[in-house]
N, C-alpha and C positions, 0 to 999 in steps of 0.2 A: 688360369693365371689370375692372380690377385690384381685388381685394377685400381684400388684406391691409392692416389698419389700423396706423397708427403715429402717435406724437405728433410733429408737424412743427414744433414751436416751436424745436427745435434739431436739427441734423444733424451726425453725425460723419463726418469724411473722413480716410481713411488715406492718408498720403503717406510711403511708406517709401523712396522714392528721389527725387532732385531733378527728374528728368524728369516724374514724376507731379505735381509742383508746377506745372510748365508746363501739363500737361493740365487740371488742375482750376482754374487761376487764373480763367478767365472764368466758370466755373460758380459759384465762390465769390463772385465779384463780383455775379452775378445774385442769389444767395441773400441777400447783404447788402442789395441794393437792395430786397428784399422784407422786410427787417427780421427775417430768420431768423438765429438764433445758430448759429455754425459752430465745432465743436470739431475741431481738426486734430491728429491723432496722427502723430508722426514720431519717428524714432530720435534719440537725443541727439546723435549725431555730425553730423547735418545740420539739426537743428531751427532753429538760428540762421540758416542759409542759407535754409531754407524760408520763414522769417518775412520775410526780405528779398525773396524771390521773389514773394510773394503780395500781394494788395491790402492796404492799411492800413485797419484798422477796429477799433473797440472791440467789435464783435460777434464777433470771432474770438478764440478761446482756444486756446493751444497746450499740448499735453500730450505728455510723453515716452512713447514706445512700449516702451522697453527693459524696464521693470518688468513690463509685461503679458506680453511674450515670455518673460521669465525665469520668471515664475510658471507658465507653461503649456508649459514645455519638454517635459514628458512627452506632452502632446497633439501637439506637433510630431513626436515620435518615433512615436506611434501613426499619425499621418497618413502619415508617410514609409513605415512598414512596410506599411500597406494599399496605398499608392500603388505601391510596387515589387513587392510580393508578389502582388497580386491584379489588376493591370492588364496587359492584353495588351501584348506588346512593341511591336507595330505601332501601338498607341495612345500608349504611353508615349514611344516614340522615333521613331515615324513610318516608320522603315525599319530593317531588320535591320543594315545597315551602320552606322547611327548607334548602334545598340545595341552593336555590336562595338567601335566607337571609344570609347564610354563606358566599356566594360570595360577597354580598354587604357590609357586615361588616368586611370582612377580609382585611389584608394588601395587598399591590400590589403584593408582592411575592406569597402570598397564593392564591390570585385570579389567578395568572399565573399558579400555580401548579394545581388548580382545573380545569382550562380551558384546560390545557394539558392532564390531567387525563381522560377527557371525551373521548379522542381519543383511549385509550388503551382497549384491550379486558379485560373482567371481569371474575373473578373466580365465580363458583357457590357458593352460600351463605354458604353451608355446608363445604366448603374447606377453607374459609377465615381464621378462627382462627388457624387451624392446619398449614396452609401454613405460616402464620405470625410467629408461633413458630419455625418452621423448618428453615426459612430463616434468621430471626434476631438472632437466637441463634447458628447458625452454628459455630463449632469450639470453642464454649464458654464453659469454665469451670464454674461449679455452683458457682456464686458469693456469695451465702449465706452459712452460717456455718453449715447447716444440709441438709440432703437429703429431709426431709419433710419441706415444706414451706406453711404456712397459709397466705392467702391474701384476701383482700376484693374485691368485684366486682368493676370494673372501677378504678383500681389503676393506679399509674404512672409508673409502671415497667413492662408492658406487654412484652417488648422486652428482658426481662431477665428471662422469665418464659416459661415452656414447654419443658425443657430439658429431655432427657431420664434418666438422673441421678437424676432428681427431682421427688418428689411426691407432686404435686401442688394441694392444697386444697383451693377452693374458697368459701367464705362465703358471701351470699347476704347481702349487706348493705342496699340498697334501693329497693323498689318494682319495680321501673321503669327501673332498670338496665338490666332486661331480654330483653327489647325491645328498649332501648335507642340508642345503637350503638353496633358494634362488640366489644366483651370483649377484643379481641386483642391477645389471646393465648388459647391454649387447656388445659383444666383442667383435672386432673385425678379423681377429686371428687368435686362435688358442693353441697352446702347446701342452698336450697331455702326456702323462708318464709313458703309456704304452697303448697298444691298439684296443684293449678291453676298456680302458678308462676313456679313450677317445670316443668309443661308442656310447659309453655311459653319459659323457658330456653332451653329445649330440641329442641323445634321448631325453635327458632331464633338463639341460640348460638351453638347448635348441639353437646354439650357435652352429653355423654350417661349415666355416673354414676352420677345421680342427686338425692339427698335425700330431702324428706320433712323435714324441720327443724322447725324454730320458728322465728318470727319477733323481733329479739333482739333490733332493733332500737326503738321499741315501749314499751320496758319493763318499762320505767319510768312512762308511762301513765297507763299501765296495773296495776302497783303496787301503784299508787298514792292514797293517802287518801284525798278525796275531802272534803273541808270545806263547811259549810252551809252558811256562811256570807261573804259578800264582803266588802272591805274597803270603807269608805265613800268618799274617794277622787277619786274613780273609778266609782261609781254608785250612782244614785239618788234613788228616791222612786218609779220610774216607771218601767215598764217591760223592760228587757234588752235582746238584741240579740248581738251576737259577729260576726264580720267578720274576717276571717283568711286571712291575707295579703299574696299574692303570690310572689310579686316582691320587690326588693329594688334597688334604684338607684346606690348602690355600685357595684352591679354585674349583674343586669338584663338588657336585651335588651330594647331599647327605646319603642318598640311596646307594650310590656306588661305593662310597666310603665304607658304609656299614657292611655291604655285601662283600667287598673285597677283604676287609679285615677278617671276617669269618673264614673266607677262602684261604687266606694266608695262614691263619692259625691251623686249619685242617691240613694244609699241605705240610706245614712244619711238623705237625703231629705224626703224619704218615711217614715223613722222612726220618723222624726220630725212631719210629717203630721198625723201619727197614734198615736202620744203621747208616743213613745218608746225612750229608750236610746240605743245608738250603741257604742259598745266597739271595737276598732281595735286591733287585736292581731298581733303585728308586727313580721316580720321574726327575728329569733335569731341573724342572721348576718346582720341585717338591719342598717340603719343610723339614729341617733338621729335627730329629727326635720323634717324628710321628709314629715310628714303629718300635719305640723303646720297650713298650709293654710286651710285645711279641719276643723281642730279643731276651728279655729277662725270664720269660716263661719257658723258652725253648733254647737251651744252650747250644744246640746244633745249628742255630740260625745266625746268620750275619747280615749286615747291611753293606751294600756297595758304596763306593765313594760318591760324594756329591760336591757340586760346585756352588759356592755362595752366589746367589742371584738376588738382584734388587728388582725383580720383575713385578710391575704393577698390574700386569695382565698375562694370561697364559702364554701368549706368543712373544712377549718381550724378554726373550732370553737368547743368549748366544753361547755356543759350545766351542771352545777353542781346541786346537789339535792335541794339547797336553791332556785335557780332560777326556777327550774321545779315546785317546790311547790308553789312559788309565782305566776307564770303565770297561773297555774291551779286553784288556789284559786280565782283568778280574774274572771275566766269564769265559775266556777262551779255553780253559781247562775243564769246563763242565761237561758232563755226559750229554746234557741237552738244556735248552732254554725253554721253560714252560711259558706258554702264551695262552691267555684266556680271551680277553677282549680288548687288548691294546694293540698298538701298531709296532712295538719293538720286535715282534716276530719278523717283520719285513726287514728291519735293520740286521737282525741276526742271520737271516737267510742271505742277505746281500753280502755278508761277511763269511758265508759258507759255514756257519755254525749250525749244529742240529737243533731243530725247533720241534718241541712237543706241543702241538695245538690241542687244547682240551676243550671239551663241550660238557658243561655241568648242568645243563637245563633240566635234566631228569634226575639229578642227585637230590637227596632229601634236604630240604631247607634252602634250595637254590632256585626256586621257581622265578624269583625276581630277575635272575640273570637273563631270562628270555628278552626282557626289554632292551638289553644291550646286544645280545646275539642277533636280534632281529634287525639291527641296523643294516641297511642294504649292502654296504661294502664288506661288513664282517660276514654276513650270511652268504654272500655270493662268492667271495674270494678266500676267506679263511676256513669256513666250515664246509670244505669240500667233502665229497664222499670217501675219498682215499686218505689214509694215514692220519686221521683225527682220532684222538683217544676220547671216547664217550664214557664219562663216569656217571654211573647210575647208582641208585640206592644210597648206602652209606659211603660218603666220599672218602673218609679216612681209610676204611677197610679196602675200598677199591683201589685207591692210589698206593696204599702200602703193598698190595698184591702186585701192582704193576712194577713198582720199584724193585720188588723181589725177583721179578722175571721180566725185565724190559725187552722190547722188540726193536725192530729197525724203523719204526714209524718216524722218529725225529729226523733221521738222515734222509729218508725218502720224501718226507714232507718239505724239508728245507730245499732239497734239490728242485722239487716241483715249483715251489714258490720263487726260487731264484730264476728258473726258466721263464716264469710268467712275468717277472719284473723287468728283465733285461733282454735286449736283442744282441746281435753281434756287433752293433755299432758302439763305439767308445763314447765316453763322455765328451771328449774334445771334438770328435766328429759331429756329435749331436748339437753341441753349442754353436759350432761353425755353421751348421745347416740352419739353425734357428736364425742366426744373424743374416745369412743369405736371404732367407724368406722375408725377414723384417725389412731389409733394405731394398728388396726387389719391388719394382712398381708394376 
């Protein structure tokens, strides 16, 4: 039984990016139904948008996060120094290659910091988050308006979390957050998507009270009502496959942009040779026009709908119901959704759409893809032994051959991924259980 006590008449929720508003919306609705006051802390730049994104209620109070961050800038610096100087590279970056890339792409100051940090003794992995909490919050009074604070994984305020006076409840936003990097603070309670990611969180982040929850990020796909017809401006009369775009030149590193552009061109060429159409499903926070050259070169290729976003960071976007319905209506008539190293394969599987997971590491000209496939969550949960299409040698020839004689891999893979993602518990039941756990002393 969890023993840390707190006043549950009000609960603070940190929403420092709009996608976290989507995560917490059903949780906030449940809290309101129980007549619990909710204090939402959000940056000034998005607070008006967040207010529109969340349920309407007099029980919700909105407060700007900026003044708290400004007041505690030195704590952020302490947190950053400890994180970089005393965390092992393979925990901080997950791979030496990622560490090297970070150094190459960083500013001169950051490269100097990383270089100096190499000379310092390192903490054991299991002590990193708890040490960060203790050092960065020393002599800090709880900056939030309640003792119970709900936050999403990988938030912007780890230097303000983990006080003894706080009951910090962390809710998993994305499946890769368990292994991406140190979460930055010690949580009193964590809610992970499923049992596998619960074990990953305990293994890598070392919090001990971790509950199996539900992938709230995917609820739009789980609940979507798929249409049977595609609009004529997106699809012709031939068979259609869809490629889920991983990168965008707005935010992504040059390596993945170059790699994926080559992959898209080869997939389009193969589809053209096999007499198929190819639809590119762009990233929601992508940039208009970034695939125009592909569309001009391959008349069998189309681009899916996009929603104008003013995102100043990768996580600062929000997808409304109309946009979600539009992008799924475009792909619902496809033979399958091609997934390489992005996470839309999870969304498609949640919506019961066939997913063709491809592995291109041994294809000619794609050795760089190993860097992305070796990410822990991709390698462990997407590159399973079963139902993955491994393309070797000439990718165009191999994929053309597959399109000419496809198998049942997409349906079987999607079914397996769906079973991994979800239990028999419904979203509503999971949210209510979370609230019960949070309120219980």
